[in-house]
C-alpha positions in Angstrom: -158.2 283.8 34.9 -157.3 281.2 37.5 -157.9 277.5 36.8 -161.0 277.1 39.0 -164.6 277.2 38.0 -167.8 278.1 39.9 -171.5 277.3 39.1 -173.9 279.9 40.6 -177.7 279.4 40.4 -179.7 282.6 40.2 -176.5 284.4 39.6 -178.1 287.0 37.4 -179.6 289.3 40.1 -179.6 290.2 43.7 -177.3 288.3 46.0 -176.5 285.9 43.1 -175.3 288.8 40.9 -173.1 290.2 43.6 -171.6 286.7 44.1 -171.1 286.3 40.3 -169.2 289.6 40.3 -166.9 288.6 43.1 -165.9 285.4 41.4 -165.6 286.9 38.0 -163.3 289.7 39.4 -161.2 287.0 41.1 -160.6 285.3 37.8 -162.8 282.2 38.2 -164.6 280.7 35.2 -168.2 281.5 36.2 -171.1 279.5 35.0 -174.3 281.5 35.8 -177.6 279.5 35.7 -180.9 281.4 35.5 -184.3 281.3 33.7 -183.4 284.5 31.8 -180.7 287.1 31.4 -182.7 290.1 30.3 -181.0 292.6 32.7 -177.7 290.7 33.3 -174.9 293.2 32.8 -172.1 290.6 33.1 -173.2 288.4 30.2 -170.4 289.7 28.0 -167.8 289.4 30.7 -164.8 287.3 29.6 -165.0 285.0 32.6 -168.8 284.5 32.6 -170.8 282.0 30.7 -174.6 282.0 31.0 -176.8 278.9 31.2 -180.5 279.5 30.6 -182.2 276.8 32.6 -185.4 276.4 34.7 -184.7 274.6 37.9 -188.3 273.2 37.9 -186.8 270.6 35.5 -185.2 268.4 38.1 -184.9 265.5 35.7 -182.7 267.5 33.3 -180.1 268.4 35.9 -177.9 265.3 35.5 -177.5 265.7 31.7 -176.9 269.5 32.1 -174.1 269.0 34.7 -172.5 266.2 32.5 -172.0 268.7 29.8 -170.0 271.1 32.0 -166.3 270.8 32.9 -165.5 269.8 36.5 -166.9 272.5 38.9 -164.8 273.5 41.9 -167.4 275.6 43.6 -171.2 275.3 43.6 -173.3 278.2 44.9 -176.9 277.1 45.4 -178.4 280.6 45.5 -181.7 280.4 43.4 -184.9 280.4 45.3 -188.6 281.2 45.3 -191.0 282.8 47.7 -194.7 283.2 47.0 -195.9 284.8 50.3 -199.2 282.9 50.1 -201.4 282.0 53.1 -200.9 278.5 54.5 -204.6 277.7 54.1 -204.9 278.8 50.5 -201.7 277.5 48.9 -202.3 275.9 45.5 -200.8 272.5 45.1 -198.9 273.5 42.0 -197.2 276.3 44.0 -196.2 273.9 46.7 -194.7 271.5 44.1 -192.8 274.4 42.4 -191.3 275.8 45.6 -190.2 272.3 46.8 -188.6 271.6 43.4 -186.7 274.9 43.0 -185.8 275.6 46.6 -185.0 272.1 47.8 -185.0 269.3 45.2 -182.9 271.2 42.7 -180.1 272.0 45.2 -180.0 268.4 46.3 -179.8 267.2 42.6 -177.1 269.8 41.8 -175.0 268.8 44.8 -175.4 265.1 43.9 -174.2 265.6 40.3 -171.6 268.3 40.8 -170.0 266.5 43.8 -169.1 263.4 41.6 -166.2 265.2 39.9 -165.4 267.1 43.1 -164.9 263.8 44.9 -162.8 262.4 42.1 -160.6 265.4 42.3 -160.5 265.4 46.2 -161.6 269.0 46.4 -164.8 271.0 46.3 -166.7 273.9 48.0 -170.5 274.1 48.2 -172.4 277.0 49.6 -176.2 277.0 50.0 -178.3 280.1 50.5 -180.8 279.3 53.2 -182.7 281.9 55.3 -183.6 283.0 58.8 -187.0 281.7 57.8 -185.6 278.2 58.1 -184.7 278.9 61.7 -187.5 280.9 63.2 -190.5 280.1 60.9 -192.1 282.2 58.2 -195.6 283.4 57.1 -195.0 281.6 53.8 -195.1 278.1 55.4 -193.6 276.3 52.4 -190.8 278.8 52.0 -189.8 278.3 55.6 -190.0 274.5 55.2 -187.7 274.6 52.2 -185.1 276.8 53.9 -185.1 274.6 57.0 -184.5 271.7 54.6 -181.6 273.6 53.1 -179.9 273.9 56.5 -180.4 270.2 57.2 -179.3 269.3 53.7 -176.1 271.2 54.3 -175.3 269.3 57.4 -176.2 265.9 55.8 -174.0 266.5 52.7 -171.1 267.8 54.8 -171.2 264.5 56.7 -171.4 262.5 53.4 -168.9 264.5 51.4 -166.5 265.9 54.0 -164.3 262.7 53.9 -163.9 263.2 50.2 -162.4 266.7 50.5 -165.6 268.6 50.0 -166.6 271.5 52.3 -170.4 272.2 52.4 -171.7 275.2 54.3 -174.7 277.6 54.2 -175.8 281.1 55.1 -179.1 282.1 56.6 -179.7 285.8 55.9 -182.5 287.9 57.2 -184.4 290.0 54.7 -182.1 291.5 52.0 -182.4 294.6 49.8 -183.4 292.6 46.7 -186.5 292.2 44.5 -187.9 289.6 47.0 -188.6 292.4 49.5 -191.4 293.7 47.3 -193.7 290.9 48.3 -193.2 291.4 52.1 -196.0 293.5 53.6 -195.0 296.9 54.9 -196.0 296.2 58.6 -193.7 293.2 58.6 -190.9 295.1 57.1 -191.2 297.7 59.8 -191.2 295.0 62.5 -188.1 293.3 61.1 -186.2 296.6 61.0 -187.1 297.4 64.6 -185.7 294.0 65.6 -182.2 294.5 64.2 -179.3 296.4 65.7 -178.8 298.9 62.9 -182.4 299.4 61.8 -181.9 298.3 58.2 -182.1 295.3 55.9 -179.0 293.4 54.8 -177.3 294.5 51.6 -176.9 291.8 48.9 -173.1 292.5 48.9 -172.9 291.5 52.6 -174.4 288.1 51.9 -172.4 287.6 48.8 -169.1 288.4 50.7 -170.0 285.7 53.3 -170.8 283.2 50.6 -167.6 284.0 48.7 -165.5 283.5 51.9 -167.1 280.1 52.6 -166.3 279.1 49.0 -162.7 280.3 49.0 -160.7 281.2 52.2 -162.9 279.5 54.7 -160.9 276.9 56.7 -161.7 273.3 55.8 -162.6 272.6 59.4 -165.6 274.8 59.1 -167.9 272.2 57.4 -171.6 271.6 57.8 -172.1 275.0 59.3 -174.8 277.6 58.7 -173.7 281.2 59.2 -176.5 283.6 60.5 -176.6 287.0 58.7 -179.4 288.7 60.6 -177.9 291.6 62.6 -179.6 290.6 65.8 -183.0 289.5 64.5 -182.2 286.0 65.8 -179.2 286.2 68.2 -177.9 282.8 69.3 
């Protein structure tokens, strides 16, 4: 084990699980935060410690982080998508997606960066989405992911002078459980728009996030890396 630690939200499945695996294999002390760990195969890994926590509880985040050792890397990966129509979106669902997708990452960065700043080093990687760049049928999902991209730039400006690098990734649809709520016609349209006719693999996004958190040059700060295989070429 090296002497660095990482906190990964939603690190129990999908992209988060692949990211957890990369850091654990690299010898990091990995704190994985999730609502449950029913099918988490790394819970007995020597380098992994699980934290059962619901990110709906924004007020509890400061106390939670205060109980952890200094975190060198924060991966804000957890997120929700409800795929509900904009004109029939219950207020409780709006509040929930705003809390989990946007307020929780802001709070986590605010708390974790305190010790990062004191140590003069830190890496933060946020998982946004192509939805935050081109719009999305789930209006509030798109709003939160656009917010993540802006939040990344804002925190990079605030924390960069303190030795903290803050970046994001914006994947297109990825082969995870979240695909199950996307209608088949839309899946077909997405595949037809990309160069290789397939969705991203979670490992591909995890590799990009791992690079941003480790070997990425310090001068790459406040950036959002597109991972969409031509669905949104810029």
